[in-house]
C-alpha positions as CSV (number, residue, x, y, z in Angstrom):
1,M,139.7,61.4,126.4
2,R,143.5,61.2,126.2
3,Y,146.3,63.5,127.2
4,I,149.1,64.1,124.7
5,D,152.1,66.2,125.9
6,G,150.0,67.3,128.8
7,R,147.2,68.5,126.5
8,R,143.7,67.0,126.8
9,H,142.3,65.5,123.6
10,E,138.7,64.3,123.1
11,T,136.8,62.2,120.6
12,R,133.9,63.6,118.5
13,A,131.4,62.0,120.8
14,E,133.0,63.5,123.9
15,L,133.1,67.0,122.3
16,A,129.5,66.6,121.2
17,A,128.3,65.7,124.7
18,R,130.3,68.5,126.3
19,H,129.1,71.2,124.0
20,S,125.5,69.8,123.6
21,L,125.9,69.3,119.9
22,S,125.1,66.4,117.7
23,P,127.9,64.2,116.3
24,N,126.5,64.9,112.9
25,T,127.0,68.6,113.4
26,L,130.6,68.1,114.4
27,S,131.1,65.8,111.4
28,R,129.9,68.6,109.1
29,Y,132.3,71.0,110.7
30,W,135.1,68.6,110.2
31,A,134.2,68.0,106.6
32,A,134.4,71.7,105.9
33,R,137.8,72.1,107.7
34,D,139.5,73.4,104.6
35,T,137.4,76.6,104.8
36,N,136.3,77.0,108.4
37,G,139.7,76.7,110.2
38,H,138.7,73.6,112.2
39,P,141.6,72.4,114.5
40,P,143.5,69.4,113.2
41,A,142.9,65.9,114.7
42,V,145.2,63.3,116.1
43,R,144.5,59.6,115.4
44,I,144.8,57.4,118.4
45,E,144.0,53.7,118.1
46,R,142.1,54.3,114.8
47,T,139.9,57.0,116.5
48,L,140.2,60.8,115.8
49,H,140.9,63.0,118.8
50,W,140.9,66.8,118.9
51,P,142.8,69.1,121.3
52,S,140.1,70.3,123.8
53,R,141.4,73.8,124.3
54,E,141.9,74.6,120.7
55,F,138.6,73.1,119.7
56,D,136.8,75.2,122.4
57,Q,138.4,78.4,121.2
58,W,137.6,77.6,117.6
59,L,134.0,76.7,118.3
60,G,133.5,79.8,120.4
61,G,134.7,82.0,117.5
62,L,132.5,80.1,115.0
63,Q,129.4,80.6,117.2
64,A,130.1,84.2,117.8
65,E,130.5,84.9,114.1
66,G,127.2,83.1,113.4
67,A,125.4,85.1,116.1
68,A,126.8,88.4,114.6
69,T,125.4,87.5,111.2
70,T,122.0,86.8,112.5
71,Q,121.7,89.7,114.9
72,P,118.5,91.6,114.2
73,T,118.9,95.0,112.5
74,P,118.5,98.0,114.7
75,K,115.1,99.7,114.7
76,P,115.2,102.9,112.7
77,E,114.9,106.3,114.5
78,G,112.3,108.8,113.2
79,M,110.5,106.3,110.9
80,G,107.0,104.9,111.3
81,G,105.9,101.3,111.1
82,P,102.6,99.8,109.9
83,A,100.7,100.9,113.0
84,E,101.7,104.6,112.5
85,F,101.0,104.4,108.8
86,A,97.6,102.9,109.5
87,R,96.7,105.6,112.0
88,I,97.7,108.4,109.6
89,C,95.4,106.8,106.9
90,G,92.6,106.6,109.4
91,H,92.6,102.8,109.8
92,S,92.2,101.1,113.2
93,T,94.3,98.1,112.3
94,T,97.4,97.5,110.2
95,H,95.6,95.0,107.9
96,T,95.1,97.4,105.0
97,V,98.7,98.8,105.2
98,M,100.2,95.3,105.2
99,D,98.0,94.4,102.3
100,W,99.4,97.4,100.4
101,V,102.9,96.3,101.3
102,H,102.4,92.9,99.8
103,N,100.1,94.0,96.9
104,P,101.0,97.7,96.4
105,P,98.6,99.9,94.6
106,Q,99.9,102.4,92.1
107,G,102.1,105.0,93.8
108,F,102.2,103.2,97.2
109,P,105.6,104.0,98.8
110,A,108.0,101.0,99.1
111,P,109.3,100.7,102.7
112,D,112.4,102.8,103.4
113,H,113.7,100.2,105.9
114,W,113.0,96.6,107.0
115,H,113.5,96.0,110.7
116,E,114.5,92.4,111.5
117,L,112.7,91.1,114.6
118,P,114.2,88.5,117.0
119,S,111.7,86.0,115.5
120,G,113.3,86.5,112.1
121,R,110.3,88.3,110.6
122,K,110.8,91.7,109.1
123,R,108.7,94.8,109.7
124,P,108.5,97.7,107.2
125,Y,109.2,101.3,108.1
126,W,108.7,104.5,106.2
127,Q,109.9,108.1,106.4
128,P,107.1,110.2,108.0
129,E,106.8,112.5,105.0
130,R,106.2,109.6,102.6
131,M,103.4,108.2,104.8
132,T,101.8,111.6,105.0
133,A,102.1,112.2,101.3
134,W,100.4,108.8,100.6
135,A,97.6,109.5,103.1
136,E,96.9,112.9,101.5
137,H,97.5,112.3,97.8
138,G,98.0,108.6,97.2
139,R,95.8,106.5,95.1
140,G,93.8,103.8,96.9
141,P,93.4,100.2,95.9
142,R,90.9,99.0,93.2
143,G,91.2,102.1,91.1
144,Q,90.0,104.7,93.7
145,G,90.6,108.2,92.7
146,K,92.9,110.8,94.2
147,G,92.7,111.3,97.9
148,N,93.3,109.4,101.1
149,P,92.5,105.7,100.8
150,G,91.2,105.5,104.4
151,R,90.6,108.9,105.9
152,P,87.1,110.5,105.6
153,R,87.2,113.0,102.7
154,S,86.0,115.9,104.9
155,Q,89.4,115.9,106.7
156,P,92.0,118.0,104.8
157,H,95.0,116.1,106.3
158,P,95.8,113.2,108.6
159,Y,95.9,115.2,111.8
160,A,93.0,117.5,111.3
161,G,91.6,118.4,114.7
162,D,94.4,116.8,116.5
163,P,95.6,119.0,119.4
164,R,99.1,117.8,118.9
165,L,99.1,119.5,115.5
166,A,98.4,122.8,117.1
167,L,101.3,122.2,119.5
168,A,103.6,121.4,116.6
169,R,102.7,124.6,114.8
170,Q,103.4,126.5,118.0
171,V,106.7,124.9,118.5
172,L,107.7,125.5,114.8
173,A,106.8,129.2,115.2
174,E,108.8,129.6,118.4
175,N,111.8,127.7,117.1
176,P,112.2,128.5,113.4
177,G,115.8,127.4,113.1
178,A,115.6,124.2,115.2
179,T,116.2,120.7,113.8
180,T,113.5,118.1,113.7
181,T,115.2,116.2,116.4
182,D,115.2,119.2,118.7
183,L,111.6,120.0,117.9
184,V,110.5,116.4,118.7
185,R,112.3,116.7,122.0
186,L,110.4,119.9,122.8
187,M,107.0,118.4,121.9
188,V,107.7,115.3,124.0
189,Q,108.5,117.5,127.0
190,R,105.3,119.6,126.6
191,Y,102.8,117.0,125.8
192,P,101.8,114.8,128.8
193,E,101.1,111.6,126.9
194,H,103.7,109.4,125.3
195,Y,103.9,109.0,121.6
196,S,106.7,107.6,119.4
197,K,109.3,109.8,117.8
198,A,108.0,108.7,114.4
199,A,104.5,110.0,115.4
200,W,105.9,113.4,116.4
201,T,108.0,113.6,113.3
202,S,105.0,112.9,111.1
203,I,103.0,115.5,113.0
204,L,105.8,118.0,112.4
205,T,105.8,117.2,108.7
206,T,102.0,117.8,108.6
207,A,102.4,121.1,110.5
208,R,105.0,122.3,108.0
209,Q,102.7,121.4,105.1
210,H,99.7,122.9,106.7
211,P,100.8,125.8,108.9
212,T,97.2,126.9,109.4
213,E,93.8,125.2,109.6
214,E,92.1,125.1,106.3
C-alpha cells in the first residue's frame, strides 16, 4: 500500500484480500478495462497500484449492476403455477403437469410466464382461464380423446361440487359490474380458509363458464 498525493493506492493482491476476491478475478477485470470502466493504475517500482477509493466505488457499481441483472423476476399476480394446474386437472402431484410442460401434448397451453426462483430455476405460470380450458377440453397425452386428461369423466368441470364455486356464483350475482380483483377480494373475506389469488381467479372463471350446476 502506498500513498500518492494523500490518496491511498493498493496492489492487486491487497485489493483482492480486502474485497475477498481472487487475484485472477481482478486480473480479468483489468483486462477488460476498455469496456468496463476500470480505474487506471499507477506503476510504482514495477508493480501496479490502484487508487483505493476509486476502485471501491467502481467495484461497488459493478457488483450492483450484476445483482440487478440476476434479480429473480417477480411472481405474477392472478396466475396459477404447476400445483394449481394439477389440482384443476384432478392430479395430486405436479408430475403430470411438468411432464406436459417439457413434452407438451397437442393443444397444451404454453406457459404465460416463467417466474425465476432465487435458485436460478424457473417455474411456469398460466392464466386461470387457459388452465381451466385445458382441464375441460384439452387433449390428454398418448392420443386420449377430448376431455379432461386427469379429472374423472363424471365431473362436468374442475370445481364440480366445490363449495367455493357456489360462493363464486353468489358473489358474481351480487356484484355484476365488479372487476375480477374486487371479486377475489370479496371471496377471500367471506371464505374462512386461505387460498391463492390464482385459485380464486380460476374458480371465478369456472363460475362464469358454468353459472349453474349441470
